[in-house]
C-alpha positions, 0 to 999 in steps of 0.5 A: 500499500505504501508503494502503490499510487493510483486513483483506483487503489485505496490510499494509505493516509497513516500507519501507527501503533498505540504502543510505545515500544517493540516489547509492548507492540500488539496493534497496527492501525492503517488509516485509509480514505473514507468511501461511501459503499462497497460493490456488494451494495452497488451490484443490487442497484439498477445500473446503466451501461455507462456505470457498469463499463466505467466501474469495470474500467476502473477495476482494470486500471487499478489491477494494471497498476498492481501488475506493473509491480509484479503484484497479483491481487488474487482476492478481488471480490465485491467486498474488496472494492469500494465506491463513492457516489460519483462512481469513482472506484478503489480496490482495497485489502491486499492481505492476500496479494502476492508477487507474480512468478513466485516459485512456491505453489500458492495455496488454492484456498486464498481467493474467496471461493466464488471469484476463484479462477479455475487455475487456482481451484485446480492448483495449477499455479497462476499468472496475472490474468487470474485477476481478470477472471475475478473481474469477469465474475464481478462484471457478470454479477453486475449484469445478472444480479446474482453470483455467477459461480456460488460453490459451497466448496472447491469441488462444487465450485468447479462443478458450477463453472463447468456447468455454465462454461463447459468441460475444458479441452484436453490441452487444458487437462494435460497441464493438470497434476495427474491426480487432479487431471484424473478427477477432472477428466472423470467428471460428467461432461458438460456442454458450454452455455452460449453467451446469449444463454448466460447473459440474455438481452433482458438482463441488460440496460438499454443501449447508451445514447452517447456511446454506440459501443455500450450495448448488450452485444459488446458487454457480452463479448467482453464477458465471454473473453474474460470468463475463459477457463483456460488462462492461456486463452483468457483476455489480458488486462491490456486487451480488456482495457482496449475492448470497445466496451471499456475503451470509451473511458481510456485516459492515458494517465489512468491506464499507463500511470507511473508504476509502483515503487520497487517491491521486495518480492523476496519477502513472499518466498522466505519462510519467516517466523511470527516473531520476525514478522512482528519485528519487520512490521514494527520497523515499517511502522516506525519508519512510516512515522519518521517519514511523516514527521519529516514531511511535516 
């Protein structure tokens, strides 16, 4: 949070501890900007195409900024996205963010189940466009008014995904670990529902009068490209930002702003004891406070 600096990521205003020494150190307070609501509340509203596409555009800009530092959020969900009345959006909660390309196998239990990408559920390891799947699930929920894949556990989650999107290709299955491949291959085969079945016209608002690309067909096309089981075939962040349904909002300083400061990816890979974490966090708080005083 200290490193990132983007209008679509929650800003850290202050960090402090009420304890005056390391020996007493127990609590950390993070002070962030005040927002009006989270996306869970917004999803229940009647949104027009302008608002839907603008909200998705802002999610993509925030995620692109994180990815430029090699940071994958991996826990995107409506409760982690906050908005103001003017429709400005910010991503928060980096408790589960991890750097891209780390060597260890990331646990499949870290992403809230409903928005968890197939490669996470199946323990394949993952790359940056894991966050695109989550944005696709949120976008689909804004259109449908209900959760896309409401699994009760990770097996049920996979079932919910293939019931709507169909059994994946043999090429995808070949990249799974043998035990997972055997399980997935032996599930009943499912045919994919068409985008028109998943997102019928009746679910969409009327086409925009101001932007000819803000209509049901364009929204459906983007959803179809985001909600792709095989990450190799899923749209990238840059491609999504340049999709006609999103590009109407394109501002270069929002899309290609300065990247975050350098992040120590080594922290993600080291096996650190709780006591060492406590010491590292305390040092961060002290350094932050010293910098605040220097800056007046």
